N, C-alpha and C positions, 0 to 999 in steps of 0.2 A: 600563484598557481590556481587555476580554475578547478572547480569541482566537476568531475566527470559523472554524468548520470547515465547508468546502463539501463536501456529499455528493451533489449532483446535477450531472451534466455532460451536455453535448451531444456526440453522436457526431461523429466526424471531428476531435476535439481530442486534446490530450495531457493526461493526468491525472498530477499530481505527488503521490506518496504519501510522507509523511514519518513516521519512527519515532524516538522519543526513547528512549534507554536510560539508566535511573537505577540507582544502587546503593541500598542500604538506607538511606542518610543523605539521599537526595534529590538527590545530585550526579550530573551527566551523566558517564558512563563509557564507554570503548571496550569493545566486545564482541569476542570471538574471530571471530565471523562473524554476519551478519544476512541472511536470505533470505526472499523473498516468494513466495506462491502466490496466484493469483486464479482464481475460478470464476465463469463466467457463470450467468445465471438457469436455463439449462438443465442445469446441473451439470457442464458441460464445463470441465476446467482449461484456462485460456488462458494462464497463466504458472505454471511449475512450478519452484518453488525457485530462482528467479533471485536473484543477489547484489544486495543493495542497496548503494549507494555511500556512503561516509562523507564528510560535507561539514564536519564539525567533531567534537570529541570527543563521542561519545554521540548524534550526530544522523546519521541514515541516510535516504537518499532513493532512490526508484525512479520512473522515467517510464514510463507505460503509454500508448502511442500508439494511437488508435482510428481507425476508418473508418466510413463510412456502412453497412458490411456487418455491424458488430457487432450482437449481440442487445440489444434494449431490456430494461431491467428492473433488478433488484437483483443486483449483483455482490458476492460474499463475498471477503474478504481475510484471509489468515493470514500472519503474520510469525513466523519462527523465529529467536529470539535465542539464539545459543550463547555461553556464558561458560565457557571452559575445557571442562568436560564436562557442564554443566548446560544444558538447553534450557528456554527460557520461550517460550510461544506467546501472541501478541496477536492478537485478532480485530477486524475492522472491516467496513465495507461501503460502497458507493456505488451511486447509481442512474444509469443511462444512459438518455437520452431522445433522440428524433429532433430534429433541427434544424428551424427554420421553413422553410428553402428546400430541403429534401431532396426 
C-alpha cells in the first residue's frame, strides 16, 4: 500500500505536517532540533522557525491551525533539521482552499 500525501486543505481546519529524519543507512534517527517555517501565497511568513515535536525516533510533527481569514493558495514549507552542527533543509508545499459553506 502506498502512502497518500494530502496537499490540499480547506480553510478553518488544522493541518498536520510530518517530517521523517533518516541517517545515511536509511534508519530513522533523532535530530538535535527540527524547526518549521511556512510562507503564505503573498510571501508573508506565517510560521517562523517553530519547533516541531518528536512523536517517535526520527518522526517530527507540527500542527498548523487555520481560520477562514487565511489567504487561499499555495503555501511554502521549509523544515530545518539540525544534526549537531549540520543543517539540512527540506521543502514542501500545500494548497489552501475555501470551504463550501464559507
